[in-house]
N, CA, C and O atoms as CSV, one atom per row, in Angstrom:
chain,resi,resn,atom,element,x,y,z
A,1,UNK,N,N,0.824,-1.187,0.000
A,1,UNK,CA,C,0.000,0.000,0.000
A,1,UNK,C,C,0.872,1.256,0.000
A,1,UNK,O,O,0.589,2.216,-0.717
A,2,UNK,N,N,1.929,1.241,0.807
A,2,UNK,CA,C,2.797,2.412,0.882
A,2,UNK,C,C,3.476,2.664,-0.460
A,2,UNK,O,O,3.631,3.813,-0.876
A,3,UNK,N,N,3.878,1.598,-1.131
A,3,UNK,CA,C,4.521,1.749,-2.437
A,3,UNK,C,C,3.543,2.365,-3.433
A,3,UNK,O,O,3.915,3.239,-4.215
A,4,UNK,N,N,2.300,1.911,-3.403
A,4,UNK,CA,C,1.284,2.463,-4.296
A,4,UNK,C,C,1.028,3.936,-4.048
A,4,UNK,O,O,0.879,4.712,-4.992
A,5,UNK,N,N,0.977,4.323,-2.791
A,5,UNK,CA,C,0.754,5.730,-2.440
A,5,UNK,C,C,1.945,6.577,-2.891
A,5,UNK,O,O,1.760,7.655,-3.458
A,6,UNK,N,N,3.153,6.099,-2.645
A,6,UNK,CA,C,4.349,6.841,-3.055
A,6,UNK,C,C,4.411,6.968,-4.574
A,6,UNK,O,O,4.683,8.045,-5.103
A,7,UNK,N,N,4.159,5.871,-5.265
A,7,UNK,CA,C,4.184,5.871,-6.724
A,7,UNK,C,C,3.113,6.813,-7.273
A,7,UNK,O,O,3.385,7.628,-8.154
A,8,UNK,N,N,1.902,6.693,-6.749
A,8,UNK,CA,C,0.808,7.545,-7.210
A,8,UNK,C,C,1.043,9.014,-6.913
A,8,UNK,O,O,0.722,9.879,-7.728
A,9,UNK,N,N,1.605,9.294,-5.746
A,9,UNK,CA,C,1.879,10.680,-5.373
A,9,UNK,C,C,2.905,11.330,-6.277
A,9,UNK,O,O,2.734,12.474,-6.698
A,10,UNK,N,N,3.962,10.610,-6.573
A,10,UNK,CA,C,4.993,11.152,-7.456
A,10,UNK,C,C,4.452,11.330,-8.871
A,10,UNK,O,O,4.709,12.345,-9.520
A,11,UNK,N,N,3.710,10.348,-9.338
A,11,UNK,CA,C,3.128,10.424,-10.675
A,11,UNK,C,C,2.149,11.594,-10.774
A,11,UNK,O,O,2.177,12.350,-11.744
A,12,UNK,N,N,1.288,11.739,-9.774
A,12,UNK,CA,C,0.296,12.821,-9.771
A,12,UNK,C,C,0.965,14.192,-9.688
A,12,UNK,O,O,0.528,15.138,-10.343
A,13,UNK,N,N,2.013,14.299,-8.891
A,13,UNK,CA,C,2.724,15.573,-8.767
A,13,UNK,C,C,3.339,15.979,-10.100
A,13,UNK,O,O,3.185,17.119,-10.539
A,14,UNK,N,N,4.028,15.058,-10.736
A,14,UNK,CA,C,4.628,15.352,-12.038
A,14,UNK,C,C,3.588,15.689,-13.091
A,14,UNK,O,O,3.764,16.616,-13.882
A,15,UNK,N,N,2.497,14.925,-13.093
A,15,UNK,CA,C,1.406,15.170,-14.039
A,15,UNK,C,C,0.833,16.577,-13.839
A,15,UNK,O,O,0.658,17.324,-14.802
A,16,UNK,N,N,0.546,16.931,-12.590
A,16,UNK,CA,C,-0.057,18.232,-12.289
A,16,UNK,C,C,0.877,19.378,-12.681
A,16,UNK,O,O,0.439,20.363,-13.275
A,17,UNK,N,N,2.147,19.249,-12.351
A,17,UNK,CA,C,3.104,20.301,-12.707
A,17,UNK,C,C,3.226,20.416,-14.221
A,17,UNK,O,O,3.292,21.519,-14.762
A,18,UNK,N,N,3.256,19.285,-14.893
A,18,UNK,CA,C,3.320,19.306,-16.352
A,18,UNK,C,C,2.118,19.988,-16.978
A,18,UNK,O,O,2.261,20.781,-17.908
A,19,UNK,N,N,0.948,19.684,-16.475
A,19,UNK,CA,C,-0.265,20.295,-17.036
A,19,UNK,C,C,-0.340,21.786,-16.695
A,19,UNK,O,O,-0.792,22.588,-17.512
A,20,UNK,N,N,0.105,22.160,-15.481
A,20,UNK,CA,C,0.102,23.576,-15.096
A,20,UNK,C,C,1.068,24.392,-15.942
A,20,UNK,O,O,0.845,25.582,-16.165
A,21,UNK,N,N,2.129,23.767,-16.410
A,21,UNK,CA,C,3.096,24.459,-17.263
A,21,UNK,C,C,2.802,24.235,-18.743
A,21,UNK,O,O,3.646,24.494,-19.601
A,22,UNK,N,N,1.614,23.756,-19.025
A,22,UNK,CA,C,1.083,23.586,-20.379
A,22,UNK,C,C,1.847,22.565,-21.217
A,22,UNK,O,O,1.944,22.706,-22.436
A,23,UNK,N,N,2.386,21.543,-20.567
A,23,UNK,CA,C,2.956,20.429,-21.319
A,23,UNK,C,C,1.818,19.567,-21.851
A,23,UNK,O,O,0.702,19.614,-21.333
A,24,UNK,N,N,2.100,18.787,-22.874
A,24,UNK,CA,C,1.090,17.866,-23.394
A,24,UNK,C,C,0.806,16.792,-22.346
A,24,UNK,O,O,1.552,16.638,-21.379
A,25,UNK,N,N,-0.278,16.059,-22.551
A,25,UNK,CA,C,-0.610,14.980,-21.615
A,25,UNK,C,C,0.502,13.940,-21.575
A,25,UNK,O,O,0.858,13.446,-20.505
A,26,UNK,N,N,1.044,13.613,-22.728
A,26,UNK,CA,C,2.115,12.613,-22.800
A,26,UNK,C,C,3.380,13.108,-22.088
A,26,UNK,O,O,4.009,12.358,-21.342
A,27,UNK,N,N,3.745,14.365,-22.319
A,27,UNK,CA,C,4.930,14.928,-21.660
A,27,UNK,C,C,4.710,15.025,-20.152
A,27,UNK,O,O,5.642,14.817,-19.376
A,28,UNK,N,N,3.499,15.336,-19.737
A,28,UNK,CA,C,3.178,15.394,-18.309
A,28,UNK,C,C,3.298,14.017,-17.673
A,28,UNK,O,O,3.790,13.886,-16.552
A,29,UNK,N,N,2.849,12.996,-18.384
A,29,UNK,CA,C,2.981,11.627,-17.890
A,29,UNK,C,C,4.454,11.262,-17.729
A,29,UNK,O,O,4.845,10.680,-16.718
A,30,UNK,N,N,5.260,11.600,-18.715
A,30,UNK,CA,C,6.695,11.293,-18.634
A,30,UNK,C,C,7.360,12.048,-17.485
A,30,UNK,O,O,8.261,11.519,-16.833
A,31,UNK,N,N,6.927,13.266,-17.236
A,31,UNK,CA,C,7.462,14.022,-16.110
A,31,UNK,C,C,7.126,13.324,-14.795
A,31,UNK,O,O,7.984,13.186,-13.923
A,32,UNK,N,N,5.888,12.890,-14.655
A,32,UNK,CA,C,5.487,12.166,-13.450
A,32,UNK,C,C,6.260,10.876,-13.274
A,32,UNK,O,O,6.695,10.556,-12.168
A,33,UNK,N,N,6.436,10.135,-14.351
A,33,UNK,CA,C,7.177,8.870,-14.293
A,33,UNK,C,C,8.646,9.130,-13.958
A,33,UNK,O,O,9.271,8.332,-13.259
A,34,UNK,N,N,9.197,10.234,-14.447
A,34,UNK,CA,C,10.600,10.553,-14.169
A,34,UNK,C,C,10.845,10.809,-12.684
A,34,UNK,O,O,11.971,10.648,-12.213
A,35,UNK,N,N,9.825,11.198,-11.950
A,35,UNK,CA,C,9.980,11.451,-10.511
A,35,UNK,C,C,9.986,10.173,-9.679
A,35,UNK,O,O,10.434,10.191,-8.532
A,36,UNK,N,N,9.504,9.080,-10.223
A,36,UNK,CA,C,9.321,7.849,-9.442
A,36,UNK,C,C,10.609,7.315,-8.823
A,36,UNK,O,O,10.590,6.995,-7.635
A,37,UNK,N,N,11.727,7.196,-9.541
A,37,UNK,CA,C,12.892,6.561,-8.907
A,37,UNK,C,C,13.659,7.443,-7.929
A,37,UNK,O,O,14.669,6.992,-7.389
A,38,UNK,N,N,13.238,8.655,-7.679
A,38,UNK,CA,C,13.949,9.545,-6.759
A,38,UNK,C,C,13.605,9.197,-5.319
A,38,UNK,O,O,12.438,8.961,-5.006
A,39,UNK,N,N,14.601,9.162,-4.436
A,39,UNK,CA,C,14.307,8.841,-3.049
A,39,UNK,C,C,15.478,8.988,-2.100
A,39,UNK,O,O,15.407,8.549,-0.953
A,40,UNK,N,N,16.553,9.601,-2.565
A,40,UNK,CA,C,17.737,9.717,-1.723
A,40,UNK,C,C,17.440,10.499,-0.447
A,40,UNK,O,O,17.928,10.146,0.627
A,41,UNK,N,N,16.654,11.543,-0.560
A,41,UNK,CA,C,16.329,12.373,0.604
A,41,UNK,C,C,15.490,11.593,1.605
A,41,UNK,O,O,15.604,11.809,2.812
A,42,UNK,N,N,14.655,10.694,1.119
A,42,UNK,CA,C,13.842,9.854,2.011
A,42,UNK,C,C,14.727,8.991,2.901
A,42,UNK,O,O,14.443,8.822,4.087
A,43,UNK,N,N,15.786,8.449,2.338
A,43,UNK,CA,C,16.705,7.621,3.125
A,43,UNK,C,C,17.411,8.476,4.174
A,43,UNK,O,O,17.597,8.043,5.312
A,44,UNK,N,N,17.799,9.678,3.793
A,44,UNK,CA,C,18.456,10.575,4.741
A,44,UNK,C,C,17.542,10.886,5.924
A,44,UNK,O,O,17.973,10.819,7.075
A,45,UNK,N,N,16.291,11.223,5.648
A,45,UNK,CA,C,15.346,11.517,6.728
A,45,UNK,C,C,15.038,10.280,7.557
A,45,UNK,O,O,14.928,10.368,8.780
A,46,UNK,N,N,14.900,9.148,6.919
A,46,UNK,CA,C,14.571,7.912,7.638
A,46,UNK,C,C,15.714,7.465,8.540
A,46,UNK,O,O,15.490,6.741,9.510
A,47,UNK,N,N,16.922,7.883,8.232
A,47,UNK,CA,C,18.052,7.500,9.087
A,47,UNK,C,C,17.930,8.113,10.477
A,47,UNK,O,O,18.590,7.662,11.414
A,48,UNK,N,N,17.103,9.122,10.615
A,48,UNK,CA,C,16.867,9.745,11.918
A,48,UNK,C,C,15.736,9.066,12.676
A,48,UNK,O,O,15.509,9.368,13.848
A,49,UNK,N,N,15.032,8.161,12.030
A,49,UNK,CA,C,13.859,7.494,12.611
A,49,UNK,C,C,14.250,6.130,13.185
A,49,UNK,O,O,15.382,5.679,13.006
A,50,UNK,N,N,13.309,5.473,13.875
A,50,UNK,CA,C,13.572,4.118,14.390
A,50,UNK,C,C,13.907,3.137,13.254
A,50,UNK,O,O,13.522,3.349,12.104
A,51,UNK,N,N,14.624,2.071,13.597
A,51,UNK,CA,C,15.108,1.091,12.615
A,51,UNK,C,C,14.022,0.527,11.696
A,51,UNK,O,O,14.259,0.422,10.493
A,52,UNK,N,N,12.834,0.157,12.208
A,52,UNK,CA,C,11.824,-0.391,11.288
A,52,UNK,C,C,11.423,0.592,10.184
A,52,UNK,O,O,11.147,0.182,9.057
A,53,UNK,N,N,11.391,1.867,10.503
A,53,UNK,CA,C,11.041,2.863,9.492
A,53,UNK,C,C,12.156,2.999,8.460
A,53,UNK,O,O,11.890,3.184,7.272
A,54,UNK,N,N,13.384,2.908,8.907
A,54,UNK,CA,C,14.509,2.959,7.972
A,54,UNK,C,C,14.459,1.773,7.016
A,54,UNK,O,O,14.666,1.934,5.814
A,55,UNK,N,N,14.186,0.587,7.545
A,55,UNK,CA,C,14.076,-0.607,6.697
A,55,UNK,C,C,12.980,-0.439,5.657
A,55,UNK,O,O,13.181,-0.746,4.482
A,56,UNK,N,N,11.825,0.046,6.084
A,56,UNK,CA,C,10.701,0.260,5.171
A,56,UNK,C,C,11.063,1.281,4.096
A,56,UNK,O,O,10.725,1.100,2.926
A,57,UNK,N,N,11.741,2.338,4.487
A,57,UNK,CA,C,12.120,3.374,3.534
A,57,UNK,C,C,13.108,2.845,2.501
A,57,UNK,O,O,12.990,3.151,1.315
A,58,UNK,N,N,14.064,2.068,2.938
A,58,UNK,CA,C,15.045,1.501,2.004
A,58,UNK,C,C,14.350,0.581,1.002
A,58,UNK,O,O,14.656,0.617,-0.190
A,59,UNK,N,N,13.424,-0.234,1.477
A,59,UNK,CA,C,12.672,-1.116,0.577
A,59,UNK,C,C,11.861,-0.292,-0.413
A,59,UNK,O,O,11.842,-0.592,-1.607
A,60,UNK,N,N,11.194,0.746,0.079
A,60,UNK,CA,C,10.387,1.609,-0.781
A,60,UNK,C,C,11.246,2.247,-1.867
A,60,UNK,O,O,10.882,2.213,-3.042
A,61,UNK,N,N,12.362,2.819,-1.491
A,61,UNK,CA,C,13.241,3.478,-2.461
A,61,UNK,C,C,13.785,2.470,-3.472
A,61,UNK,O,O,13.875,2.773,-4.662
A,62,UNK,N,N,14.143,1.288,-3.010
A,62,UNK,CA,C,14.657,0.254,-3.910
A,62,UNK,C,C,13.605,-0.173,-4.931
A,62,UNK,O,O,13.897,-0.272,-6.122
A,63,UNK,N,N,12.386,-0.424,-4.468
A,63,UNK,CA,C,11.309,-0.834,-5.385
A,63,UNK,C,C,11.024,0.271,-6.396
A,63,UNK,O,O,10.881,-0.002,-7.588
A,64,UNK,N,N,10.940,1.517,-5.932
A,64,UNK,CA,C,10.664,2.617,-6.850
A,64,UNK,C,C,11.824,2.831,-7.823
A,64,UNK,O,O,11.602,3.182,-8.982
A,65,UNK,N,N,13.050,2.624,-7.366
A,65,UNK,CA,C,14.206,2.757,-8.261
A,65,UNK,C,C,14.173,1.695,-9.358
A,65,UNK,O,O,14.585,1.956,-10.489
A,66,UNK,N,N,13.692,0.516,-9.032
A,66,UNK,CA,C,13.592,-0.552,-10.033
A,66,UNK,C,C,12.403,-0.339,-10.969
A,66,UNK,O,O,12.487,-0.649,-12.157
A,67,UNK,N,N,11.307,0.183,-10.444
A,67,UNK,CA,C,10.120,0.412,-11.269
A,67,UNK,C,C,10.267,1.614,-12.197
A,67,UNK,O,O,9.691,1.630,-13.285
A,68,UNK,N,N,11.025,2.609,-11.782
A,68,UNK,CA,C,11.157,3.845,-12.551
A,68,UNK,C,C,11.540,3.645,-14.002
A,68,UNK,O,O,10.821,4.116,-14.884
A,69,UNK,N,N,12.642,2.967,-14.290
A,69,UNK,CA,C,13.033,2.775,-15.689
A,69,UNK,C,C,12.016,1.962,-16.499
A,69,UNK,O,O,11.806,2.228,-17.682
A,70,UNK,N,N,11.398,0.989,-15.868
A,70,UNK,CA,C,10.385,0.179,-16.559
A,70,UNK,C,C,9.199,1.061,-16.948
A,70,UNK,O,O,8.718,1.001,-18.080
A,71,UNK,N,N,8.736,1.871,-16.012
A,71,UNK,CA,C,7.602,2.749,-16.297
A,71,UNK,C,C,7.979,3.853,-17.279
A,71,UNK,O,O,7.138,4.284,-18.069
A,72,UNK,N,N,9.221,4.314,-17.245
A,72,UNK,CA,C,9.660,5.334,-18.198
A,72,UNK,C,C,9.607,4.780,-19.618
A,72,UNK,O,O,9.184,5.470,-20.545
A,73,UNK,N,N,10.033,3.544,-19.781
A,73,UNK,CA,C,9.971,2.915,-21.103
A,73,UNK,C,C,8.511,2.764,-21.545
A,73,UNK,O,O,8.187,2.989,-22.711
A,74,UNK,N,N,7.638,2.384,-20.618
A,74,UNK,CA,C,6.214,2.227,-20.914
A,74,UNK,C,C,5.585,3.551,-21.330
A,74,UNK,O,O,4.683,3.567,-22.167
A,75,UNK,N,N,6.047,4.658,-20.757
A,75,UNK,CA,C,5.417,5.953,-21.020
A,75,UNK,C,C,5.823,6.557,-22.357
A,75,UNK,O,O,5.272,7.583,-22.757
A,76,UNK,N,N,6.771,5.946,-23.056
A,76,UNK,CA,C,7.219,6.492,-24.346
A,76,UNK,C,C,6.165,6.388,-25.408
A,76,UNK,O,O,6.390,6.803,-26.545
């Protein structure tokens, strides 16, 4: 569930910014997909949290990093 929320949030953010800046629907989709594999800052913040949260964050970032290129290819 957390992965879905993170993926959807990044995709929606990129889509919204793309549409607000008058990009095409396709370009907006690619912008949203390009945001998916980003997560370095999440690991930095999670390092300040309890161990279970750090583990969850690392898994989340890893899954999104692996999904990002696949979804980018799909969005072409």
